[in-house]
C-alpha positions as CSV (number, residue, x, y, z in Angstrom):
1,M,5.5,-96.6,26.4
2,D,2.4,-94.2,25.5
3,D,2.7,-90.9,26.6
4,I,-0.3,-89.7,28.7
5,N,-1.1,-86.0,29.0
6,L,-2.6,-84.9,32.3
7,V,-4.7,-82.1,32.8
8,I,-6.4,-80.4,36.2
9,L,-9.8,-81.8,36.5
10,R,-9.9,-79.3,39.7
11,S,-8.5,-77.5,42.1
12,I,-9.9,-77.8,45.4
13,S,-9.1,-77.3,49.3
14,N,-12.1,-79.1,51.1
15,E,-11.2,-82.6,51.8
16,I,-15.1,-83.8,51.3
17,E,-15.2,-82.6,48.0
18,L,-11.9,-84.2,47.1
19,A,-13.7,-87.7,48.8
20,M,-16.5,-87.1,46.4
21,I,-14.5,-86.7,43.3
22,K,-12.3,-89.6,44.2
23,D,-15.4,-91.8,44.7
24,I,-16.7,-90.8,41.6
25,L,-14.1,-91.4,39.1
26,E,-13.4,-94.4,41.2
27,D,-16.8,-95.8,40.5
28,N,-16.5,-95.1,36.8
29,K,-13.0,-96.5,36.5
30,I,-11.2,-93.1,35.7
31,S,-7.8,-93.2,36.6
32,Y,-6.7,-89.9,38.5
33,I,-3.6,-88.4,40.6
34,I,-3.7,-86.3,43.7
35,K,-1.1,-83.4,43.6
36,D,-1.1,-81.5,46.9
37,Q,0.4,-77.8,46.5
38,G,3.1,-76.7,48.6
39,A,3.5,-78.8,52.0
40,G,0.4,-80.3,51.6
41,G,1.9,-83.9,50.3
42,Y,3.4,-83.7,53.9
43,M,0.7,-82.5,55.6
44,R,-1.5,-85.3,54.3
45,I,0.7,-88.1,55.3
46,I,1.0,-86.7,58.9
47,G,-2.4,-85.3,59.2
48,G,-4.5,-86.5,56.9
49,G,-5.4,-83.9,54.9
50,S,-3.8,-80.6,53.4
51,I,-4.9,-76.9,53.9
52,F,-2.7,-75.9,50.8
53,G,-5.1,-76.8,48.3
54,T,-5.1,-80.4,46.3
55,D,-4.9,-80.5,42.1
56,V,-7.2,-83.8,40.9
57,M,-5.4,-84.7,37.6
58,V,-6.8,-86.7,34.8
59,A,-5.9,-87.9,31.5
60,E,-6.6,-85.7,28.7
61,A,-8.7,-88.6,27.1
62,D,-10.6,-88.9,30.0
63,Y,-11.2,-85.1,30.8
64,E,-14.7,-84.4,29.2
65,Q,-16.4,-87.6,30.8
66,A,-15.4,-86.7,34.3
67,I,-16.4,-83.2,33.9
68,T,-19.8,-84.5,33.2
69,L,-19.7,-86.7,35.8
70,L,-18.9,-84.1,38.2
71,E,-21.6,-81.8,37.1
72,S,-24.0,-84.7,37.3
73,I,-23.1,-84.7,41.1
74,G,-23.5,-80.9,41.3
75,I,-19.6,-79.7,41.6
76,E,-19.6,-77.4,38.7
77,Q,-16.3,-76.2,37.0
């Protein structure tokens, strides 16, 4: 099995920005993982969102492409 190094693409606390990032990554077939901070994972399950912040993680090989895509929709690093 290949080892995949994950890097944090962006740390956010805004559900609208999270939805935008997920959509653009999915549209461009870039796999990602959402990692909620603190008790955020439980909050997302129960309430549909988290106030503790969320890390969007991508494979290191996809990082540059993902950054370019985010910049193209006005999300700066």
